[in-house]
Each structure stands twice: as C-alpha cells, then as structure tokens.
C-alpha positions in Angstrom: 0.0 0.0 0.0 2.9 2.3 0.7 4.2 1.9 -2.8 0.7 2.6 -4.4 0.1 5.6 -2.2 3.5 7.1 -3.3 2.5 6.5 -7.0 -0.7 8.5 -6.3 1.0 11.3 -4.5 4.3 11.8 -6.4 3.4 10.1 -9.7 0.3 12.2 -10.4 2.3 15.5 -10.0 5.1 14.2 -12.2 2.6 13.0 -14.8 0.9 16.4 -15.0 4.2 18.1 -15.3 5.6 15.8 -18.0 2.5 16.2 -20.2 3.4 19.9 -20.6 7.0 19.3 -21.8 7.6 20.3 -25.5 9.0 18.0 -28.1 12.8 18.0 -27.7 15.1 19.2 -30.5 18.8 19.9 -30.6 17.9 23.6 -30.2 15.8 23.3 -27.1 17.4 20.3 -25.3 19.2 22.5 -22.7 16.1 24.6 -22.0 13.9 21.5 -21.5 16.6 20.0 -19.3 16.6 23.2 -17.1 12.8 23.1 -16.8 13.0 19.5 -15.6 15.6 20.5 -13.0 13.5 23.3 -11.8 10.6 20.9 -11.3 12.9 18.9 -9.0 13.3 15.6 -11.0 17.0 15.6 -10.8 16.9 15.8 -7.0 15.4 12.3 -6.6 17.6 9.7 -5.0 20.2 12.3 -4.1 20.8 12.8 -0.3 19.9 16.2 1.1 23.5 16.8 2.2 24.4 17.0 -1.4 21.6 19.3 -2.4 19.0 16.6 -3.3 15.6 16.0 -1.9 16.7 12.9 0.0 13.9 10.7 -1.4 14.0 6.9 -1.2 14.3 4.7 -4.2 10.6 3.8 -3.7 9.7 7.5 -4.1 12.0 7.8 -7.1 10.1 5.0 -8.8 6.8 6.7 -8.0 7.9 10.0 -9.5 9.3 8.5 -12.7 6.4 6.1 -13.2 4.3 9.2 -13.4 6.9 11.1 -15.5 7.0 8.2 -18.0 3.2 8.0 -18.2 2.9 11.7 -19.0 5.9 12.2 -21.2 5.6 10.6 -24.6 9.3 11.2 -25.3 10.7 7.9 -23.9 14.2 9.1 -24.8 14.0 12.2 -22.7 12.6 10.4 -19.7 15.3 7.8 -20.0 18.1 10.4 -20.3 16.9 12.1 -17.1 17.0 8.9 -15.2 20.4 8.0 -16.6 21.8 11.3 -15.5 20.8 10.5 -11.9 22.1 7.0 -11.7 25.2 7.1 -14.0 26.4 10.6 -13.2 25.1 11.9 -9.9 25.2 8.7 -7.9 28.8 7.7 -8.9 30.0 11.2 -8.1 28.3 10.9 -4.7 29.5 7.4 -4.0 33.1 7.6 -5.3 34.0 11.2 -5.8 36.1 13.3 -3.4 34.5 16.2 -1.5 36.2 18.4 -4.1 34.6 16.5 -7.0 31.2 16.6 -5.4 31.4 20.3 -4.8 32.6 20.9 -8.4 29.9 19.0 -10.3 26.8 18.1 -8.3 25.3 21.6 -7.9 25.2 22.2 -11.7 24.0 18.7 -12.4 21.1 19.1 -10.0 20.3 22.5 -11.4 20.2 21.2 -15.0 23.1 23.5 -16.0 25.5 20.6 -16.8 24.8 17.7 -19.2 26.8 14.6 -18.3 27.7 11.4 -20.1 28.7 7.9 -18.9 31.5 6.8 -21.3 32.2 3.1 -20.9 31.4 1.3 -24.1 34.0 0.9 -26.9 33.3 -0.3 -30.4 35.5 -3.4 -30.2 35.0 -4.2 -26.5 31.2 -4.1 -26.5 29.9 -5.8 -23.3 33.4 -6.9 -22.2 34.5 -4.1 -19.9 37.9 -5.7 -19.2 38.7 -5.4 -22.9 38.7 -1.6 -22.9 41.6 -0.1 -24.9 41.3 3.5 -23.8 44.5 4.3 -21.8 45.2 6.7 -19.0 49.0 7.0 -18.6 50.4 8.6 -15.5 52.3 11.9 -15.9 53.3 14.6 -13.4 50.2 15.7 -11.6 47.7 13.6 -13.5 47.0 11.4 -16.5 47.0 11.5 -20.3 44.1 9.8 -21.9 44.1 8.2 -25.4 41.4 6.2 -27.0 37.7 6.4 -27.9 34.2 5.6 -26.6 31.2 4.6 -28.7 27.4 4.8 -28.4 27.6 7.4 -25.6 24.2 8.8 -24.7 24.4 12.7 -24.5 28.0 12.3 -25.7 27.8 14.9 -28.5 26.3 17.5 -26.1 28.0 16.6 -22.8 29.8 19.2 -20.6 31.4 16.5 -18.5 31.9 12.7 -18.9 32.8 9.9 -16.6 35.4 8.0 -18.6 36.8 4.5 -17.9 40.3 3.7 -19.0 43.2 1.3 -18.4 45.8 2.6 -16.0 47.5 -0.8 -15.6 46.4 -3.4 -18.2 48.5 -6.1 -16.6 46.3 -6.1 -13.5 43.1 -7.1 -15.3 40.0 -5.8 -13.5 42.2 -4.0 -11.0 43.8 -2.0 -13.8 40.7 0.0 -14.7 40.2 3.6 -13.4 37.5 6.2 -13.7 38.0 9.9 -14.5 35.9 13.1 -15.0 36.7 14.8 -18.3 35.5 18.3 -19.3 34.3 19.4 -22.7 36.9 22.1 -22.7 39.9 19.8 -22.0 42.4 19.9 -24.8 42.4 16.7 -26.8 38.8 15.8 -25.8 36.7 15.5 -29.0 32.9 15.1 -29.1 31.9 13.7 -32.4 28.5 14.6 -34.0 25.3 12.8 -33.1 24.6 9.6 -35.0 21.2 8.8 -36.3 19.4 5.8 -34.7 16.1 3.9 -34.9 14.5 5.3 -31.7 15.0 7.4 -28.6 15.8 10.2 -31.1 15.7 13.1 -28.6 18.8 11.7 -26.9 21.9 12.5 -28.9 24.2 9.5 -29.2 27.8 9.6 -30.5 31.5 8.9 -30.1 33.9 10.5 -27.8 37.6 10.6 -28.6 40.7 11.4 -26.4 43.9 12.5 -28.1 46.6 13.1 -25.6 43.9 14.5 -23.3 45.6 15.6 -20.1 43.6 15.8 -16.8 44.6 16.4 -13.2 44.8 13.6 -10.7 42.0 15.1 -8.5 39.5 14.3 -11.3 40.0 10.5 -10.8 37.0 8.8 -9.1 38.1 6.7 -6.2 41.6 5.1 -6.0 43.5 4.0 -9.0 42.2 0.5 -10.0 38.7 1.1 -8.7 37.2 1.4 -12.2 35.7 -2.1 -12.3 34.0 -1.7 -9.0 32.6 1.6 -10.1 31.3 0.1 -13.3 29.6 -2.8 -11.6 28.0 -0.7 -8.9 26.8 1.9 -11.5 25.4 -0.7 -13.9 23.5 -2.3 -11.0 21.8 1.0 -10.2 21.2 1.7 -13.8 19.7 -1.7 -14.6 17.4 -1.5 -11.6 15.9 1.9 -12.5 16.7 3.1 -16.0 13.5 1.6 -17.4 11.2 3.1 -14.7 9.8 5.7 -17.0 9.1 3.0 -19.6 6.9 1.1 -17.1 5.0 4.4 -16.8 4.7 4.4 -20.6 3.3 0.9 -20.4 0.5 2.3 -18.1 -0.3 4.8 -20.8 -0.2 2.1 -23.5 -2.6 -0.1 -21.7 -5.1 2.8 -21.1 -5.0 3.9 -24.7 -5.4 0.4 -26.1 -8.3 -0.4 -23.8 -10.1 2.8 -24.7 -9.4 2.3 -28.4 -10.5 -1.4 -28.4 -13.7 -0.5 -26.6 -14.6 2.4 -29.0 -13.5 0.7 -32.3 -16.3 -1.3 -34.0 -16.0 -3.9 -36.7 -18.4 -6.6 -37.9 -21.1 -5.1 -35.7 -19.2 -5.3 -32.4 -16.4 -3.7 -30.4 -13.1 -5.2 -31.2 -12.5 -5.6 -27.5 -14.8 -8.6 -27.8 -12.5 -10.3 -30.2 -10.5 -12.9 -28.3 -7.2 -12.1 -29.9 -7.6 -8.4 -29.0 -8.7 -9.2 -25.5 -5.8 -11.5 -25.0 -3.3 -8.8 -26.0 -4.9 -6.4 -23.5 -4.7 -9.1 -20.8 -1.1 -9.8 -21.6 -0.3 -6.0 -21.4 -2.0 -5.8 -18.0 0.0 -8.8 -16.6 3.3 -7.3 -17.9 2.6 -4.0 -16.4 1.8 -5.5 -13.0 4.9 -7.7 -13.0 7.1 -4.8 -14.0 5.7 -2.6 -11.3 6.4 -5.3 -8.8 9.9 -5.7 -10.0 10.5 -2.0 -9.6 9.1 -2.2 -6.1 11.5 -5.1 -5.3 14.5 -3.3 -6.8 13.7 -0.2 -4.7 13.3 -2.3 -1.5 16.7 -3.9 -2.1 18.4 -0.5 -2.9 16.8 1.2 0.1 17.9 -1.7 2.4 21.5 -1.5 1.0 21.3 -5.1 -0.1 23.2 -6.7 -3.1 21.7 -5.8 -6.4 23.6 -7.5 -9.2 21.5 -10.5 -10.0 18.1 -8.8 -9.4 19.3 -5.8 -11.4 19.9 -8.1 -14.3 16.5 -9.7 -13.9 14.7 -6.4 -13.6 16.4 -5.0 -16.7 15.8 -8.2 -18.7 12.1 -8.5 -17.8 11.1 -4.8 -18.1 12.9 -4.3 -21.4 11.4 -7.4 -23.0 8.0 -6.5 -21.5 8.0 -3.0 -22.9 9.0 -4.3 -26.3 6.2 -6.9 -26.3 3.6 -4.5 -25.1 4.7 -1.9 -27.6 4.2 -4.4 -30.4 0.8 -5.5 -28.9 -0.3 -1.8 -28.8 0.7 -1.4 -32.5 -1.2 -4.5 -33.5 -4.3 -3.4 -31.6 -4.3 0.0 -33.4 -3.8 -1.6 -36.8 -2.9 0.7 -39.7 -3.2 3.8 -37.5 -0.6 2.5 -35.2 1.9 1.9 -38.0 1.8 5.4 -39.3 4.9 7.6 -38.8 4.4 9.9 -35.8 1.9 7.7 -34.0 2.7 7.1 -30.4 2.5 3.3 -31.0 5.0 3.5 -33.8 7.4 5.6 -31.7 7.1 3.4 -28.6 7.9 0.3 -30.7 11.1 1.9 -32.1 12.1 3.2 -28.6 11.4 -0.2 -27.0 14.0 -1.9 -29.2 16.8 0.1 -27.6 15.9 -1.3 -24.2 17.0 -4.8 -25.0 20.4 -3.5 -25.9 21.5 -0.7 -23.6 22.8 -1.3 -20.0 23.8 -4.7 -21.4 21.9 -6.8 -23.9 19.2 -9.2 -22.9 21.7 -12.0 -23.6 24.2 -10.5 -21.2 21.5 -10.1 -18.5 20.6 -13.8 -18.9 24.3 -14.7 -18.6 24.6 -12.8 -15.3 21.5 -14.3 -13.9 22.5 -17.9 -14.8 26.1 -17.5 -13.7 25.1 -16.2 -10.3 22.4 -18.8 -9.8 24.8 -21.6 -10.5 27.4 -19.9 -8.3 24.9 -19.7 -5.4 24.3 -23.4 -5.5 27.9 -24.5 -6.0 29.7 -21.9 -3.9 27.4 -20.4 -1.2 28.3 -17.0 0.2 31.1 -16.5 -2.3 29.3 -14.5 -5.0 30.8 -11.4 -6.7 27.6 -9.4 -6.1 28.4 -5.7 -5.7 27.8 -4.1 -2.4 25.0 -1.5 -2.5 25.2 1.4 -0.2 
C-alpha cells in the first residue's frame, strides 16, 4: 500500500508536469533540461546533504512512473533517469569532496549535461577489454582512446570515462575519470542517427593526448571495475522506470481504443485475440511494477543488487517491447503510421533490449550467479550497495 500511495502522490504530479513538456530538439534540449531540473526531477535519489531531496528509491520510482506515463518522449525520460544513476550517484559514492562540490550543484540545477563513457566499439559488453589508456604523468594522467554509443556524448559538458591505468592487472587495472568538454584533446563527435530514442543524442567521444589532473579521478586507481559494476547495478534496476510508466499509458489507450472501435457489428475488445493482448499487457505492467518495487526495496535496504538488477532490466525491457508491439497491433494501420505514439514506442522499446547490457548479457549474469549460489554459497561477486 505504501508503494501505491506514493504513486498516487508523487506520480500524479510528475505526470501532470511531464505532459506539458515540449518535443525535444537539438535547439531546445538544454532549455527543457533546465525546466525538468526546476521541477525537481534531478533531486530524486540524491541525499539532502548533497543538495538533493533525500527521497527513497521507492519515491524515485513513484515519481518516474508518473513522469514516464505523462511524457511521450521515452528518450527524454530515460536520459533524465540515466543522469541521476550514472552521473550523480557515482560522483556521490566515489567522488572526493572536491569532486562533489565541483559537479553536483550544476548537475542538479540542470546546467550541466553529463555522459557515462564506458562502451568501446570493439570491447562491447566486455569491460575488461577496454583499450582507452590513462597513462600517469606529473600531476595527473594523459588519456588516449575512444568511446562509442555514448548517450548525451555529442552535447556533454562532462563525462565519466573509464580507462586502463595498468592493463596487466586485469579488473584492478581500470580507473574512472571526469573529463571536461573544454579539455584539450577531448573530441565530441557529431550525433549519430538511430532507430529510436531520437531526442537523446548518441555519439562517439575521442581522447587525443587529453591531459587531466589527478584530482579528477574517481576513487583510488584501479577502482574502475567496482565503479562500473555498482553503477550498472543501479542503472539496470531503475533506467526503465519511465518506460513502465509508458506501459501504463499504452494499456489505457489500447483499452479505450478497443472499446470504441467497432468492426463486424461489435467492439473489437470482444474479439478474443484483442482481449488476449490487453490481458497480456496488464500482466506485464503488473509484474514490471512489482519488480521495480522489489528493486527499490533492495536498494533502500542496502542489499546486493547485481542478480536482481539483471532480472529487472531483462524483464522490463522485454515486456516494454512486447507491449509496444501489442499496442501497435491493436491500433492496426493507424498505429503503424509515422508519428503515431504506438510507432514511436515500438522503435524506442527496441533500444531497451540493448543498452545497459543486452538481454543476452542479463541472462548470462542471472544464470552464472544462480549456478554460483548453488555451488559456492556465500562466495558471490555481487556488488555491495550502499
């Protein structure tokens, strides 16, 4: 009941606000970003001592379920959530007091756009195969390499970048750094076209003898793998919260359309195939909301997240894709037209089974940990949440 009451209180306000947001373009992205910050969306899940609202993960989910239901731009909603869990939270958890003071206020105010630069074209999902190097020099490091498929990359003011500081140490040879758009040798390549989530610019970042000071390293040298795992756990738990909100909208619209649409002398909602799709959409929505509630409970209780994070990301991403296709089928030819919300949702949903680790990677994590639990109790590599 606590979870449902939070949806009613926080979610309804976020929904009403998100409905008013304009379509995002390259020209108005920063203005919309600032408007969202002024509403307070970036403050969720950020402790009050760092300028946030100190909300719980349960309250975060309530807010962004409503935000996703009201905002038809799935890319914008996802980008806002990503900014919280892959920029703000790592800075809070791993950054020095100097780093927190330098970056958090502007991120919370919507004045700074950030990017999480992990993926490389050849490494893909294998983080230990990163080729970007950070070589030590007097007072800092020199970065060389490139990152691919970076959300907000073409527009970012700062980026958290992962690089090899000692390749011979394997996972202990990775480190994380904060790079500024104005740093010499840091190149933001133009946005690349993609199938969906088109309001979120995606592109490549390149580092050509990019020198940064040592105080912009997150955590100790060699902590990069731990930062990656912790951040991905957070992201996988919550990145799709707004898309569960979109599933609420999809279900309502499909139900209304099916009830009003008449063929062969009856409402199409009376056709078993249509009714079955609506039933499946309802079941998916319910299970996704329950998984978000469970993820928030684990996070708020500071319990390990890794396996459940993979389960949540796998289930919700696949559910949103299935429901988006069911919504399109229910609307028929209308739903297939360019610009229809059903058409946009279907394109956007395809991205969910790829980012934060593909569905195949999520299944691999789940299975590996399940087997490990049975063969080696209490010796899992689950990240510590806290």
